N, C-alpha and C positions, 0 to 999 in steps of 0.2 A: 832323602834330604827333606827337612821340614820346611814348610812354607813360612816366610816371615809374617805373612798376614795372620797366621794362626796365633801369633804372639803380640800383635798390636795392642797397646793399651795395658800391658801387663808389667808390673813393677815390683822391685824390692824396696824396702825402706831405705832412705838415705844412709842410715847407720850401717846396713849391710854393704852398700856400695863403698862406703868409706873404709870398712874393715877389709874389703877385697883389695883396695889399693894399698892400704897400710901393710897388708900381708905380703903383697908383691914387693913392696919397698923393702921389707925385711929380708927377702931372698935375692933381690937383684939391684938394690940401691935406688936412690932417688933419681939419678940420671938415667938408669935403666928403665924405670917406670915412665919417665918423660919421653924417652925414645919410643917406648911401647905405645903410649897414648897417641903420639904423632902418627905412627904407622897404622894404628887401629882407627884413625880418624875420630879420635875422642879428645881432641885438643882442648875442649872446654873444661876438662878436668885437670889440666896441667896447672900446678900450684893452686888448685881450687877443688880439692876433694869434696864430695858431698858432705853436707852438715851432719852433725851427730844427733839426728832425730829420727823419728819413726814415720815420717811422711813418706808415702809410697811414690817416689819420684825418680828412682834409679831404674832405667828401662832394662828389660830382659836382654835386648839385643846388645847392650854394652858388654855383657859377660861373653857372649859369643864373639864379638868383635875383638876383644883383647886376647881371647884364647886363640883365635885364628892368627892374630898378629904374633903371638908367642911362637907358634909353629913356623911362621915365616922367618922370624929372627934367629931361632935356635935349632930349627929342625924338629921333627916329631919326637925324637928321643930326648933332646935337651928340654923341649917344652914340657914333656911329660914329667921330668924330674922337678922342674921349677913349679909346676902346678901342684904336684903332690906336696912339696914342701910348703907352698903358700897355703894349701888347704889345711895342713897341720897347724900352721901359725894362725890361720883364720879361726880355727876352733878355740885355740887358747885365748885369743883376743875376744872372741864372741862369748866365751864362757863368763868373762868378767862383765860383759854388757847384758847378756840375757839370762845367765845362770840364776841370779837372785829372783828373776821374774817367774822362773819355772821350778824353783825349789831345788836346783841342782847343787847347791852348797850344803845340803842336808847331811850331817854327819852319820845319820842312820844308814846311808848308802854303804858305809864301810863294813857294816855287820851282815850284809846280805850275801847270798850265794852268787858266784860269778855270773851265772846265766841270768839271774834276776837283775844284776847290775847292768849287764849288756842290754837287756830288754828296756830298762828304764832310760838309759842314756840315748839309745836309738830312737825311742818314742819321743823323748824330750827334744831331740834334734829335729825330728819331723814336725813336731808341734810348733817349734819355733818358726819354721818357714811357713807352716799353715796359718799360724796366728798373725804373723807380722808382714807376710808378703803374699804375692799371687802365685808363688810356687806351691804346688800341691804334692804332698808326700805322705806316705804311710808305711808301716812295718808289718810284715807277716812272719810268723814263726813256723819253721819247718823242722823236721828231724835233723839234728846236727848243725842247723844254721838258722840265721835270720835273713830275710830278704827285705831290703830297704828300697821302696819304689818311689820314683819321682814321676808323677803323671802329668805334670805341667812344667816342662824343663826349659831353662834359658839357654843352655849350651848347645842345643841341637839346631838352632836357627842358622840356616844356609851353610851348615858344615859340609865340606866336600869329602871328609874322610869316610871310608866304608864301614868302620867299626866303632865301638865305644871309645869315647875320648873325654869323658867328664872327670878328669883327674883331680880337679879341685875338690869336687864332691867326695871322691874316694879318699883324698887326704884328710878331709874333715872327719869322715867315718873312722879312718885309721887312728886319728888322734883322740877321737871321742872314746873309742874302746880302750885305748892305752890309758887315758886319764882315769876312767872309771875303775880300771883294774889295777891301778898302782904301777903302771908302766909296762905291763905285759902286752905283747903284740898278737894280733889276730889276723887271719887271712881275710882280705877284702878284695873282691873281684867284681868288676862290672860285667854283668851277664848280657845285658841288652841295651839298645839305644833307640829311642824313638826316631832319631834321624835316619835310621835305616829303613823306616817305613813299614815294618812288618811286626811291630810290637806296640803294646799300649803303655809302656813305661820304660824309663831308664832304671834298670834294676841292678842292685848290688847285693852280692851274697857275702855274709859275714859269718865266719865259722864260730861255733860256740866254745871251742877248745883253743887255748893259747898255743902259739907256734913253738914256744920254748918248752 
């Protein structure tokens, strides 16, 4: 279990906090999000999502709080499905907000080999968090796969689960790879979680070959 103190003073921009809640709203409705925020002790965001700006004011612990609350409301299996879906929506919404800033709308992407496309979109996703938030991320390329590392993670704070649980991040990576490949799906698996206390990152393996 990761100490809360290790993440004091770390923030996402308000824009990312807003996208998180809008993504959850897409998969569970406005009333569902309101109930979730009450259970997570995040009542300050009910009918008052963070503003759509880049000020780093959305605290890391808010991510962990609503993720834990989802597990309480829907059980581990139900929460997993909701977070995966919310992550996919979050990428689509985030692409509109951050894509132009990172050149992700470049038509030249369509002409590149699939492995190069994957590398570009994964690095761009990591750079988005590195540039605009206190989350630290990077990508390594290995034979047959990429490994996406989050070395300063918001979802590990006080988590009671014994294994990897960052399903929103996994959903984002799943949708990123689908988007850049024209809808093809790739295997995405969380390999490790800092909340377990024996690793230096929350790591996700992304296969280079499509599943279909």
